C-alpha positions as CSV (number, residue, x, y, z in Angstrom):
1,X,0.0,0.0,0.0
2,X,2.8,2.4,1.0
3,X,4.8,1.5,-2.1
4,X,1.8,2.2,-4.4
5,X,1.2,5.5,-2.7
6,X,4.9,6.4,-3.2
7,X,4.7,5.5,-6.9
8,X,1.6,7.6,-7.4
9,X,3.3,10.5,-5.5
10,X,6.5,10.2,-7.7
11,X,4.4,9.9,-10.9
12,X,2.4,13.1,-10.0
13,X,5.6,14.9,-9.0
14,X,7.3,14.1,-12.3
15,X,4.2,15.1,-14.3
16,X,4.1,18.5,-12.6
17,X,7.9,18.9,-13.2
18,X,7.5,18.0,-16.9
19,X,4.6,20.4,-17.3
20,X,6.6,23.2,-15.6
21,X,9.6,22.6,-18.0
22,X,7.4,22.4,-21.1
23,X,5.5,25.6,-20.1
24,X,8.8,27.5,-19.6
25,X,9.9,26.5,-23.1
26,X,6.6,27.5,-24.6
27,X,6.7,30.9,-22.9
28,X,10.3,31.6,-24.0
29,X,10.5,34.2,-26.8
30,X,13.1,34.8,-29.4
31,X,13.3,38.0,-31.4
32,X,15.4,38.9,-34.5
33,X,16.8,42.4,-35.0
34,X,18.3,43.7,-38.3
35,X,20.0,46.9,-39.3
36,X,16.6,48.6,-39.7
37,X,15.8,48.0,-36.0
38,X,18.6,50.3,-34.7
39,X,17.4,52.4,-31.7
40,X,14.8,49.8,-30.7
41,X,14.1,48.3,-27.3
42,X,13.5,44.8,-26.0
43,X,12.4,43.4,-22.7
44,X,13.6,39.9,-21.7
45,X,12.0,37.5,-19.3
46,X,13.6,34.2,-18.2
47,X,14.6,31.9,-21.1
48,X,14.0,34.7,-23.6
49,X,16.7,35.4,-26.1
50,X,17.3,37.6,-29.2
51,X,19.5,37.7,-32.2
52,X,21.1,40.7,-33.9
53,X,21.7,39.8,-37.6
54,X,24.0,42.3,-39.5
55,X,25.7,42.3,-42.9
56,X,29.4,42.8,-43.0
57,X,31.3,43.9,-46.1
58,X,34.8,45.4,-45.8
59,X,34.4,46.9,-42.3
60,X,33.9,44.8,-39.1
61,X,31.3,44.7,-36.4
62,X,32.1,44.8,-32.7
63,X,29.7,45.2,-29.8
64,X,29.8,46.9,-26.4
65,X,27.5,46.6,-23.4
66,X,27.0,49.5,-21.1
67,X,26.2,47.0,-18.3
68,X,27.7,43.6,-19.0
69,X,26.2,42.0,-15.9
70,X,22.7,42.2,-17.4
71,X,23.3,40.5,-20.8
72,X,25.5,37.8,-22.3
73,X,26.2,36.6,-25.8
74,X,25.4,32.9,-26.1
75,X,26.1,32.3,-29.7
76,X,27.8,33.8,-32.8
77,X,27.6,32.4,-36.3
78,X,28.2,33.8,-39.7
79,X,28.1,32.8,-43.3
80,X,29.4,34.3,-46.6
81,X,26.7,35.3,-49.1
82,X,29.0,34.0,-51.8
83,X,31.1,31.2,-50.3
84,X,33.0,30.6,-53.6
85,X,34.3,34.2,-53.5
86,X,36.7,34.9,-50.6
87,X,36.1,38.4,-49.1
88,X,32.5,38.5,-50.2
89,X,29.9,40.0,-47.9
90,X,28.8,38.0,-44.9
91,X,25.9,37.9,-42.5
92,X,26.7,37.6,-38.8
93,X,24.2,36.6,-36.1
94,X,24.9,37.4,-32.4
95,X,22.5,35.7,-30.0
96,X,22.0,37.1,-26.4
97,X,20.1,36.2,-23.3
98,X,19.6,38.0,-20.0
99,X,21.8,37.3,-17.0
100,X,20.1,39.3,-14.3
101,X,17.5,42.0,-13.7
102,X,18.6,45.4,-15.0
103,X,19.1,47.6,-18.1
104,X,21.9,47.9,-20.6
105,X,22.6,49.4,-24.0
106,X,23.9,47.1,-26.6
107,X,25.9,49.0,-29.2
108,X,27.3,47.5,-32.4
109,X,30.0,49.5,-34.1
110,X,30.7,49.0,-37.8
111,X,34.3,50.1,-38.2
112,X,37.5,49.9,-40.2
113,X,40.0,48.1,-38.1
114,X,42.9,49.7,-40.0
115,X,41.9,53.4,-39.8
116,X,39.5,53.3,-36.9
117,X,36.8,55.0,-39.0
118,X,33.2,54.2,-37.9
119,X,30.7,53.8,-40.7
120,X,27.6,53.0,-38.7
121,X,26.4,52.4,-35.1
122,X,23.5,50.0,-34.2
123,X,21.9,50.6,-30.8
124,X,19.5,48.4,-28.9
125,X,18.2,49.2,-25.4
126,X,17.7,46.0,-23.4
127,X,15.7,45.6,-20.2
128,X,16.2,42.2,-18.5
129,X,13.6,40.9,-16.1
130,X,15.5,37.7,-15.5
131,X,15.5,36.7,-11.9
132,X,18.0,34.2,-10.4
133,X,15.2,33.0,-8.1
134,X,13.4,31.4,-11.1
135,X,16.6,29.4,-11.9
136,X,17.1,28.6,-8.2
137,X,13.5,27.3,-7.9
138,X,14.0,25.1,-10.9
139,X,17.3,23.7,-9.5
140,X,15.6,22.9,-6.2
141,X,12.7,21.2,-8.0
142,X,15.1,19.0,-10.0
143,X,17.1,18.2,-6.9
144,X,13.9,17.2,-5.1
145,X,12.9,14.9,-8.0
146,X,16.3,13.2,-8.2
147,X,17.2,12.9,-4.5
148,X,14.3,13.5,-2.1
149,X,11.4,11.7,-3.7
150,X,13.2,8.5,-4.4
151,X,14.7,8.6,-0.8
152,X,11.2,8.9,0.7
153,X,10.1,5.9,-1.4
154,X,13.1,3.8,-0.2
155,X,12.4,4.8,3.4
156,X,8.7,3.8,3.1
157,X,9.7,0.6,1.5
158,X,12.2,-0.2,4.3
159,X,9.5,0.6,6.9
160,X,7.1,-1.8,5.1
161,X,9.8,-4.5,5.0
162,X,10.5,-4.1,8.7
163,X,6.8,-4.4,9.5
164,X,6.6,-7.5,7.3
165,X,9.5,-9.1,9.1
166,X,7.8,-8.9,12.6
């Protein structure tokens, strides 16, 4: 009886855990910004990310953050528009996500690395609503699922075995 109750409890707990994880992934948003979106703003929640996609031809892009503790780059990829022609224009995609609550200005500078000339500046104002408590709660939930719930089931099983031995 105690073992069946423990199995039902574990099954219910895992169902709730899976629902929570799926719901978080469904709620996550991803936004794409291009050169036309300069001087825009974005607000990020937990698990949200965004990508800045910019064309590079001759000059180079570099980015700066006014508050690096709020935002981090998680991916960078690029591809040539004409792979058969070295030095052809390319598209680069920088993907970012929030680290903690706060605001920052993400500035991309299109510049000539030889002369230092700046051809264009792309600016994006970012507000991050990411809270570390959300991640901490998820970690505690996973820890409970892995350690606590099976331990309770084992203890209940042992108690049942002790009673059966008497």
